Structures are given as structure tokens and as C-alpha cells.
C-alpha positions in Angstrom: -33.6 -29.2 26.2 -33.0 -29.8 29.9 -34.8 -27.7 32.5 -33.0 -27.3 35.7 -35.1 -26.3 38.8 -34.4 -22.6 38.2 -35.7 -22.9 34.6 -39.0 -24.5 35.5 -42.2 -22.7 36.2 -45.8 -23.5 37.2 -48.0 -24.4 34.3 -45.1 -25.5 32.0 -46.1 -28.5 29.8 -44.6 -31.0 27.5 -46.1 -34.1 25.7 -45.1 -37.3 23.9 -47.4 -39.0 21.4 -47.3 -42.6 20.2 -49.5 -45.1 18.3 -49.6 -48.3 20.3 -48.7 -51.3 18.0 -49.1 -55.0 18.3 -45.3 -55.2 18.5 -45.3 -52.8 21.5 -47.8 -55.0 23.3 -46.0 -58.3 22.5 -42.6 -56.9 23.4 -43.9 -55.5 26.6 -45.5 -58.8 27.5 -42.1 -60.5 27.1 -40.2 -57.8 29.0 -42.7 -57.6 31.9 -43.8 -61.3 32.0 -47.5 -60.1 31.9 -48.9 -62.5 29.3 -52.5 -62.0 30.4 -54.7 -63.2 27.5 -56.6 -59.9 27.4 -53.3 -58.5 26.0 -52.1 -61.2 23.7 -55.0 -63.5 22.7 -57.7 -62.1 20.4 -60.2 -64.9 21.1 -59.9 -64.7 24.8 -60.0 -60.9 24.7 -63.3 -61.1 22.8 -64.8 -62.6 25.9 -63.5 -59.9 28.2 -65.3 -56.7 29.2 -63.2 -54.9 26.5 -64.2 -57.2 23.6 -60.8 -56.9 22.0 -57.1 -56.9 23.0 -56.0 -54.0 25.2 -52.5 -52.6 25.8 -51.0 -53.0 29.3 -51.9 -50.0 31.4 -48.3 -49.8 32.6 -47.1 -49.8 29.0 -49.2 -46.8 28.3 -48.3 -45.0 31.5 -44.6 -45.5 30.7 -45.0 -42.8 28.0 -45.0 -40.3 30.9 -41.4 -41.4 31.5 -40.5 -40.3 28.0 -41.9 -36.8 28.7 -40.1 -36.6 32.1 -36.8 -38.0 31.0 -36.5 -36.4 27.6 -38.6 -33.2 27.6 -39.7 -31.8 31.0 -37.6 -31.5 33.1 -35.5 -33.6 30.6 -32.4 -35.7 30.5 -31.0 -36.3 34.0 -34.4 -36.2 35.7 -34.8 -38.8 38.5 -38.2 -40.3 38.8 -39.2 -40.6 42.4 -42.9 -41.4 42.5 -45.9 -41.9 40.2 -49.6 -42.2 41.0 -51.9 -43.4 38.2 -55.7 -43.6 37.8 -56.6 -45.8 34.8 -59.8 -44.4 33.3 -60.2 -46.1 29.9 -58.6 -48.9 28.0 -56.1 -48.4 25.2 -56.4 -50.6 22.2 -53.8 -51.7 19.7 -53.8 -49.0 17.0 -54.8 -46.2 19.4 -52.7 -43.0 19.4 -52.1 -41.8 22.9 -50.5 -38.5 24.1 -48.9 -38.3 27.5 -48.8 -34.7 28.8 -47.0 -33.5 32.0 -47.6 -30.1 33.6 -45.6 -28.6 36.4 -47.9 -28.0 39.4 -45.4 -27.6 42.3 -41.7 -26.7 42.6 -39.6 -27.1 45.8 -36.3 -25.4 44.9 -34.8 -26.2 48.3 -35.2 -29.9 47.8 -34.9 -29.8 44.0 -38.3 -31.6 43.8 -40.9 -31.0 41.1 -44.5 -32.3 41.1 -46.3 -32.7 37.8 -49.8 -33.6 36.8 -49.8 -36.4 34.3 -52.6 -36.9 31.8 -52.7 -39.4 28.9 -55.4 -39.0 26.3 -56.3 -41.1 23.2 -57.0 -40.0 19.7 -60.5 -38.9 20.7 -59.2 -36.6 23.4 -60.5 -38.9 26.1 -58.5 -39.2 29.3 -57.2 -42.8 29.6 -54.8 -42.2 32.5 -54.4 -39.4 34.9 -52.1 -39.0 37.9 -49.2 -37.2 39.6 -45.5 -37.6 39.1 -42.8 -36.5 41.5 -39.3 -36.0 40.2 -35.9 -34.6 41.1 -34.9 -32.1 38.5 -31.5 -32.2 36.8 -28.8 -30.1 38.4 -27.3 -27.2 36.4 
């Protein structure tokens, strides 16, 4: 479904859930060029503050894009800005859920502000922030 600016309302929410795999981390490392050992080397990661490999924060935060581009507002959405606060690490095998909630609508400018919260399988917040998008036109 696509929500144009006139079909959006405050408090409206949508989510996307995914289990982070080793393949996700390795592919993202190749795409982004971020081959930091905390992501790709188990022995090096054991010496880090995390004690094991972690997923890239930006990989996890990209799940918000799936919500915005495919669910709320949906296809045709233009991502303008994202603010993220990384609260907890995400490990390979964790299941995370990105949720977006409409918190402000500017119909004149066709701009929507959404709170973005990503939680893990224990319902702990791993990332929180704000997204600003341009809603699809009708």
C-alpha cells in the first residue's frame, strides 16, 4: 500500500523485521568497504568491547529504509534525512524490528517526520532516531 500525504495520520505505524545473518554482514562489508575486524573477524572481535562480531550499525539502520520505502508512506517515498542514536550492538543471529511512526505532517510541503525505533528479539532498543521524508504524490 502507498500512503499519500492525505492518507497519513499522526500515530500511524509500520514495521519490518529481519534476522541478521553472516551473509548480510559480509555482503554489506563488501558493498560499503567497511571491513572493520569487529564485523568480519571472530578472533579480533573477541578482543573488542563486544566480545563477538557485530553487525554494522548502518546495515541495521537501513531496515528503516525498507519500512519507509515499502510500507509507510510506501513506494515512491523520498528519503530526505535520518538521525540515528545507536544504543546497543546487534549480533549475527539477532532478529531486529525497525518501526516507524508518523509524528508530524506538513501537507503544504508534502513532508512527513517519523520516529524510528529498532529493537532486538529481547525488545531492547538498539537504534532510535527521526526520519524526514517526502510522501508519494497521489
